[in-house]
C-alpha positions as CSV (number, residue, x, y, z in Angstrom):
1,X,93.4,140.8,198.2
2,X,93.8,142.8,195.1
3,X,92.2,141.8,191.8
4,X,95.2,140.9,190.0
5,X,96.3,138.3,192.5
6,X,92.8,137.0,192.9
7,X,92.5,136.7,189.2
8,X,95.8,134.8,188.9
9,X,94.8,132.3,191.9
10,X,91.3,131.7,190.2
11,X,93.0,131.0,186.9
12,X,95.4,128.5,188.5
13,X,92.4,126.8,190.3
14,X,90.5,126.5,187.0
15,X,93.6,125.1,185.3
16,X,94.0,122.4,188.1
17,X,90.3,121.5,187.7
18,X,90.7,121.1,183.9
19,X,93.9,119.1,184.4
20,X,92.1,116.7,186.8
21,X,89.4,116.2,184.2
22,X,92.1,115.3,181.6
23,X,93.6,112.9,184.1
24,X,90.3,111.3,184.7
25,X,90.4,110.4,181.0
26,X,93.8,108.9,181.3
27,X,92.4,106.9,184.2
28,X,89.6,105.5,182.1
29,X,92.2,104.6,179.5
30,X,94.2,102.6,182.2
31,X,90.9,100.9,183.0
32,X,90.2,100.0,179.5
33,X,93.8,98.7,178.8
34,X,93.6,96.6,182.1
35,X,90.3,95.1,180.9
36,X,91.8,94.4,177.5
37,X,95.0,92.6,179.2
38,X,92.4,90.5,181.3
39,X,90.5,89.5,178.3
40,X,93.7,88.2,176.6
41,X,94.6,86.3,179.7
42,X,91.3,84.7,179.8
43,X,91.7,83.9,175.9
44,X,95.0,82.3,176.5
45,X,93.5,80.3,179.5
46,X,90.7,79.2,177.2
47,X,93.2,77.9,174.5
48,X,95.5,76.1,177.1
49,X,94.1,75.6,180.8
50,X,92.5,77.9,183.2
51,X,92.7,78.0,187.1
52,X,93.0,74.6,188.7
53,X,91.3,73.3,191.8
54,X,92.3,69.7,192.9
55,X,89.4,67.9,194.8
56,X,90.1,64.5,196.3
57,X,90.9,61.7,196.2
58,X,87.6,60.4,197.4
59,X,86.6,56.7,197.7
60,X,83.1,56.1,196.1
61,X,81.0,53.1,196.4
62,X,77.9,53.2,194.2
63,X,74.9,51.2,195.4
64,X,71.3,50.4,194.6
65,X,69.0,49.9,197.5
66,X,65.5,48.4,197.7
67,X,63.1,50.6,199.7
68,X,59.7,49.5,201.0
69,X,57.1,52.2,201.8
70,X,53.3,52.3,202.4
71,X,51.3,54.1,199.8
72,X,47.5,54.7,199.2
73,X,46.0,53.4,196.1
74,X,43.1,54.9,194.1
75,X,40.5,53.4,196.4
76,X,42.3,54.8,199.5
77,X,43.7,51.6,200.6
78,X,47.3,51.3,202.0
79,X,49.6,48.9,200.4
80,X,53.3,48.1,200.8
81,X,55.3,49.1,197.7
82,X,59.0,48.5,196.9
83,X,61.0,50.7,194.8
84,X,64.7,50.8,194.1
85,X,66.9,53.9,194.6
86,X,70.5,54.6,193.7
87,X,73.2,56.4,195.6
88,X,76.8,56.6,196.6
89,X,78.8,56.0,199.7
90,X,81.8,58.5,200.1
91,X,84.9,57.9,202.2
92,X,87.4,60.6,202.7
93,X,91.1,59.7,203.3
94,X,92.5,59.3,206.7
95,X,95.8,60.8,205.6
96,X,96.2,62.9,202.5
97,X,99.5,64.4,201.5
98,X,100.4,66.4,198.4
99,X,104.0,67.5,197.5
100,X,104.7,69.4,194.4
101,X,107.2,71.6,192.4
102,X,105.7,74.3,190.2
103,X,107.4,76.0,187.4
104,X,105.9,79.1,185.9
105,X,106.3,80.5,182.4
106,X,105.0,83.5,180.4
107,X,102.9,83.1,177.1
108,X,102.5,86.4,175.3
109,X,99.9,87.4,172.8
110,X,100.7,90.9,171.3
111,X,101.9,93.1,174.1
112,X,100.1,91.2,176.8
113,X,101.4,88.3,178.7
114,X,99.7,85.5,180.9
115,X,101.5,83.4,183.4
116,X,101.1,79.7,183.3
117,X,102.3,77.2,185.7
118,X,103.4,73.4,185.3
119,X,102.9,71.5,188.5
120,X,104.5,68.1,189.2
121,X,102.2,66.8,191.9
122,X,102.8,63.7,194.0
123,X,99.5,62.7,195.8
124,X,99.4,60.1,198.5
125,X,96.1,59.0,200.3
126,X,95.2,56.3,202.9
127,X,91.7,55.0,203.2
128,X,90.1,53.0,206.1
129,X,87.2,51.1,204.7
130,X,85.0,49.9,207.6
131,X,83.1,46.6,207.7
132,X,79.9,46.6,205.7
133,X,81.0,50.0,204.5
134,X,79.9,51.3,207.8
135,X,76.2,50.4,207.3
136,X,74.8,49.0,210.5
137,X,71.3,47.8,209.4
138,X,69.4,46.5,206.5
139,X,72.4,45.4,204.6
140,X,70.5,42.9,202.5
141,X,68.7,45.6,200.8
142,X,72.0,47.1,199.2
143,X,73.6,45.9,195.9
144,X,77.1,47.5,195.6
145,X,78.7,48.5,192.5
146,X,82.4,48.7,191.6
147,X,84.2,51.0,194.1
148,X,86.5,53.6,192.7
149,X,88.7,56.4,193.8
150,X,88.1,59.7,192.2
151,X,90.1,63.0,192.0
152,X,88.3,66.1,190.7
153,X,90.3,68.4,188.4
154,X,88.5,71.6,187.5
155,X,90.0,72.0,184.0
156,X,91.0,68.4,182.7
157,X,92.7,70.0,179.6
158,X,95.5,70.8,182.0
159,X,96.2,67.2,182.8
160,X,99.6,66.3,181.2
161,X,101.6,63.2,180.8
162,X,103.0,60.9,182.0
163,X,100.2,60.3,184.4
164,X,100.8,57.2,186.7
165,X,99.2,55.7,189.8
166,X,99.6,52.8,192.1
167,X,97.2,51.2,194.6
168,X,98.8,49.1,197.4
169,X,102.2,49.5,195.5
170,X,100.6,47.8,192.3
171,X,100.3,49.9,189.2
172,X,96.6,50.9,188.5
173,X,95.1,52.4,185.3
174,X,93.6,55.8,185.6
175,X,90.6,56.4,183.6
176,X,89.1,59.8,182.5
177,X,86.1,61.1,184.3
178,X,85.3,60.9,188.0
179,X,82.2,58.7,187.8
180,X,80.3,60.9,190.1
181,X,78.5,64.2,190.0
182,X,80.0,65.1,193.3
183,X,83.4,65.9,191.7
184,X,82.4,66.8,188.0
185,X,85.5,66.5,185.8
186,X,88.6,64.7,186.7
187,X,89.9,61.1,186.7
188,X,89.3,57.8,188.6
189,X,90.8,54.4,189.4
190,X,88.8,51.2,189.7
191,X,89.2,49.4,193.1
192,X,88.8,45.8,193.1
193,X,90.4,44.9,196.6
194,X,87.6,46.1,198.9
195,X,84.2,44.9,199.7
196,X,81.5,44.9,202.5
197,X,82.7,41.5,203.8
198,X,85.8,42.9,205.6
199,X,87.4,46.1,206.7
200,X,90.4,47.2,204.6
201,X,93.1,49.9,204.3
202,X,94.0,51.3,200.9
203,X,97.0,53.1,200.0
204,X,97.0,55.2,196.8
205,X,99.7,57.2,195.1
206,X,99.2,59.4,192.0
207,X,101.9,61.3,190.1
208,X,99.8,64.0,188.4
209,X,101.4,66.7,185.9
210,X,99.1,69.7,185.8
211,X,99.1,72.8,183.6
212,X,97.2,75.8,184.9
213,X,96.9,79.6,184.7
214,X,97.0,82.1,187.5
215,X,95.7,80.0,190.6
216,X,96.1,76.7,191.9
217,X,93.8,75.5,194.8
218,X,93.4,72.3,196.7
219,X,90.5,70.9,198.8
220,X,92.1,69.5,202.0
221,X,89.9,66.3,202.1
222,X,92.0,64.2,204.5
223,X,91.3,63.6,208.1
224,X,94.9,64.7,208.4
225,X,96.2,66.7,205.4
226,X,99.8,67.8,204.6
227,X,100.6,69.9,201.5
228,X,104.0,71.1,200.4
229,X,104.5,73.2,197.5
230,X,107.6,75.0,196.1
231,X,108.0,77.2,192.9
232,X,110.4,79.6,191.2
233,X,107.7,82.3,191.5
234,X,109.0,85.0,193.8
235,X,105.6,86.8,194.4
236,X,103.1,84.3,195.7
237,X,99.7,85.2,196.9
238,X,98.4,82.7,199.5
239,X,94.7,82.3,199.1
240,X,91.8,80.4,200.5
241,X,90.6,79.6,204.0
242,X,93.9,78.2,205.3
243,X,97.3,80.0,205.2
244,X,100.5,78.1,205.3
245,X,101.8,77.0,208.7
246,X,105.4,77.5,207.3
247,X,106.5,79.5,204.3
248,X,109.7,80.9,202.9
249,X,109.7,83.6,200.1
250,X,112.7,85.1,198.4
251,X,113.9,86.2,195.0
252,X,114.5,82.6,193.9
253,X,110.9,81.6,194.6
254,X,108.9,80.2,197.5
255,X,108.1,77.1,199.6
256,X,105.2,76.7,201.8
257,X,103.6,74.0,203.8
258,X,99.9,73.5,205.0
259,X,98.5,71.4,207.6
260,X,94.7,70.8,208.4
261,X,92.5,68.4,209.9
262,X,88.8,67.6,210.0
263,X,88.4,69.7,213.3
264,X,89.3,72.8,211.1
265,X,87.8,72.0,207.8
266,X,84.6,70.0,208.9
267,X,84.6,68.3,205.4
268,X,83.2,65.0,206.7
269,X,80.1,66.7,208.0
270,X,79.8,68.8,204.9
271,X,80.1,65.6,202.7
272,X,77.2,64.0,204.7
273,X,74.9,67.0,203.7
274,X,75.7,66.6,200.0
275,X,73.3,65.1,197.5
276,X,74.6,62.1,195.8
277,X,73.5,63.3,192.3
278,X,74.8,66.8,192.5
279,X,77.9,68.9,193.0
280,X,78.1,70.0,196.5
281,X,79.2,73.7,197.1
282,X,79.6,73.1,200.8
283,X,82.2,70.3,200.1
284,X,84.2,72.4,197.8
285,X,83.8,75.7,199.7
286,X,86.9,75.2,202.0
287,X,90.2,75.4,200.1
288,X,93.7,76.5,200.3
289,X,96.0,77.6,197.4
290,X,98.3,80.0,195.9
291,X,98.1,82.7,193.1
292,X,100.8,83.1,190.5
293,X,99.8,86.6,189.6
294,X,101.7,89.8,189.9
295,X,100.3,91.4,193.1
296,X,100.9,94.8,191.7
297,X,101.0,95.2,187.9
298,X,101.9,98.1,185.7
299,X,98.2,99.1,185.4
300,X,97.6,99.3,189.2
301,X,100.9,101.2,189.6
302,X,99.9,103.7,186.9
303,X,96.6,104.1,188.5
304,X,98.1,104.8,192.0
305,X,100.3,107.3,190.4
306,X,97.3,109.1,188.9
307,X,95.7,109.1,192.4
308,X,98.7,111.4,193.4
309,X,98.2,113.7,190.4
310,X,96.3,116.4,192.2
311,X,99.0,116.6,194.9
312,X,101.7,116.7,192.2
313,X,100.2,119.4,190.1
314,X,99.4,121.5,193.1
315,X,103.0,121.3,194.4
316,X,104.4,122.1,191.0
317,X,102.1,125.1,190.5
318,X,103.0,126.1,194.0
319,X,106.7,126.2,193.2
320,X,105.9,128.2,190.2
321,X,103.9,130.7,192.2
322,X,106.8,131.0,194.8
323,X,109.0,132.2,191.9
324,X,106.3,134.8,191.0
325,X,105.9,136.0,194.6
326,X,109.4,135.8,196.0
327,X,111.4,136.8,193.0
328,X,108.7,139.1,191.4
329,X,108.9,137.2,188.1
330,X,105.4,137.3,186.8
331,X,104.2,134.1,185.3
332,X,101.2,134.2,182.7
333,X,98.4,131.7,183.3
334,X,99.0,130.4,179.9
335,X,102.5,129.5,181.1
336,X,101.0,127.7,183.9
337,X,98.7,125.8,181.5
338,X,101.6,124.5,179.3
339,X,103.6,123.3,182.4
340,X,100.4,121.6,183.5
341,X,100.0,120.0,180.2
342,X,103.5,118.6,180.4
343,X,102.7,117.1,183.8
344,X,99.7,115.4,182.5
345,X,101.6,114.1,179.5
346,X,103.8,112.3,182.0
347,X,100.9,109.9,182.9
348,X,100.1,109.1,179.3
349,X,103.7,108.4,178.6
350,X,103.9,106.3,181.7
351,X,100.9,104.2,180.7
352,X,102.2,103.7,177.1
353,X,105.7,102.9,178.0
354,X,105.0,100.5,180.9
355,X,103.2,98.1,178.6
356,X,106.4,97.5,176.8
357,X,109.4,98.0,179.3
358,X,108.0,97.6,182.7
359,X,106.7,100.2,185.2
360,X,110.2,101.1,186.9
361,X,111.9,101.8,183.6
362,X,108.9,103.5,182.2
363,X,108.6,105.8,185.3
364,X,112.2,106.7,184.7
365,X,111.9,107.5,181.1
366,X,108.7,109.4,181.5
367,X,109.8,111.5,184.3
368,X,113.2,112.3,182.8
369,X,111.5,113.6,179.6
370,X,109.0,115.7,181.4
371,X,111.7,117.2,183.8
372,X,113.9,117.9,180.8
373,X,110.9,119.7,178.9
374,X,109.7,121.7,181.8
375,X,113.3,122.7,182.8
376,X,113.9,124.0,179.4
377,X,110.6,125.9,179.3
378,X,110.9,127.4,182.8
379,X,114.5,128.4,181.9
380,X,113.1,130.5,179.2
381,X,110.2,131.9,181.2
382,X,112.2,133.0,184.2
383,X,115.1,134.1,182.0
384,X,117.7,132.4,184.1
385,X,119.5,129.1,183.6
386,X,120.1,128.9,187.5
387,X,116.4,129.3,188.3
388,X,115.3,126.8,185.5
389,X,117.7,124.2,186.8
390,X,116.8,124.7,190.4
391,X,113.1,124.3,189.4
392,X,114.0,121.1,187.4
393,X,115.9,119.6,190.3
394,X,113.0,120.3,192.6
395,X,110.7,118.7,190.1
396,X,113.1,115.7,189.7
397,X,113.1,115.3,193.4
398,X,109.3,115.4,193.6
399,X,109.1,112.5,190.9
400,X,111.6,110.6,193.0
401,X,109.4,111.1,196.2
402,X,106.3,110.0,194.4
403,X,108.0,106.8,193.2
404,X,109.1,106.2,196.8
405,X,105.7,106.6,198.1
406,X,104.1,104.2,195.5
407,X,106.8,101.5,196.3
408,X,106.3,101.7,199.9
409,X,102.9,99.7,200.1
410,X,102.8,99.4,203.9
411,X,104.2,102.9,204.5
412,X,102.8,104.8,201.7
413,X,100.4,106.9,203.9
414,X,103.1,107.6,206.4
415,X,105.6,108.6,203.8
416,X,103.0,110.7,202.0
417,X,102.1,112.6,205.1
418,X,105.6,113.2,206.1
419,X,106.3,114.6,202.6
420,X,103.3,117.0,202.7
421,X,104.4,118.1,206.2
422,X,107.9,118.8,205.0
423,X,106.7,120.7,201.9
424,X,104.1,122.9,203.7
425,X,106.9,123.6,206.2
426,X,109.3,124.8,203.4
427,X,106.6,126.9,201.9
428,X,105.5,128.5,205.2
429,X,109.4,129.2,205.9
430,X,110.0,130.7,202.4
431,X,106.8,133.0,202.5
432,X,107.0,134.1,206.1
433,X,108.0,137.6,205.2
434,X,105.6,138.1,202.2
435,X,103.1,140.9,202.5
436,X,100.2,139.2,200.8
437,X,97.9,142.2,201.3
438,X,100.3,144.5,199.4
439,X,101.2,142.0,196.8
440,X,98.5,142.8,194.3
441,X,98.9,146.6,194.6
442,X,102.6,146.3,194.0
443,X,101.9,144.4,190.9
444,X,99.6,147.0,189.6
445,X,102.0,149.9,190.5
446,X,104.9,147.9,188.8
447,X,103.6,146.2,185.9
448,X,106.1,143.7,184.3
449,X,108.2,145.2,181.5
450,X,107.9,143.8,178.0
451,X,110.8,141.8,176.8
452,X,113.0,143.7,174.4
453,X,112.3,143.2,170.7
454,X,108.7,142.4,171.3
């Protein structure tokens, strides 16, 4: 290949490398803005209520027990010593149901927004309390305290009013705190209708209004658990260890139903392994829930657009180069650089606009501005309105294809591959008669004429 053509291709390659470096700076700016947005969301959560996790209800029976054990004294003699230990008996509900409607709202701080939710939860639980609390031996060594039913709430600031509860269809007063280290923060209700003398069945119902941010999770504590949630949020993310058995998602919101049992959760066994005096990670590890967060926000969309920047710039320069080769309209590397700068400016405009008007409209405004600017410039460079408009139409089509590829989450790879195949086919067809080996010598033999008046 002749030196002129080689120099031009080398200059184009250097320009592409420089533009990629510039775009990497824009990519870091995207990450910084996203981190700033996350900080604002956390700040809003700290001033209202954070993610919520509901654990329980759990029936708790505190006890003190006299333990006798043999110990050696200072002289080496063994003697029987009595000491008193304390602990708790835990009973999970036989049936646990939760039904709720969740309404979301946006709270803004500056240009950033956090999505909060208001959940109206109806909790029902049925407990089977066995005779002697299931203790088979040495019952006389136990002294039982006041039984209580506790519900763990991860962020108690989100508990709203009115908060009501009923035990055996009789109103019961709910008190702050869970009364146990197992559940940490939450609420509890004293139970005076059970004791070790006789088996009993308890029916509890709680109406719990709850405010939270971003995510809502539930520990399915029942031997049989049924959970039914509905909301006006149209983009739910179902999270945790259990997916809904039924769900419906449309533009008006979603509804979802979960169903679990002890066979799938193994929570009863996990609870037996827990220490009475500490929170238990095994017990709270298995959960289900829903996320009220945009699955693809404007920063993620902008980052995805930047990932296609190398392809986009290369294809635009390839179109410029085709005019150079096919129409013998020499284009200076400086002119390539200015067009490349306009392409890089698109991503900066996209980032700054999407924080105010949303990604779709920001993409339309940014691409329209860049297409208009480049079309005007190319029209002057190629000295032809028709060529400038054709180049602009091709660029607009390329922007449209890029938006389509980014919008097709599941088919992005397929659409991108087909687009590349189609563009490569077009380039190969258009350049099938080009004599590349003689191209440089023709340029040297017929140097471009200077424009009149220069």
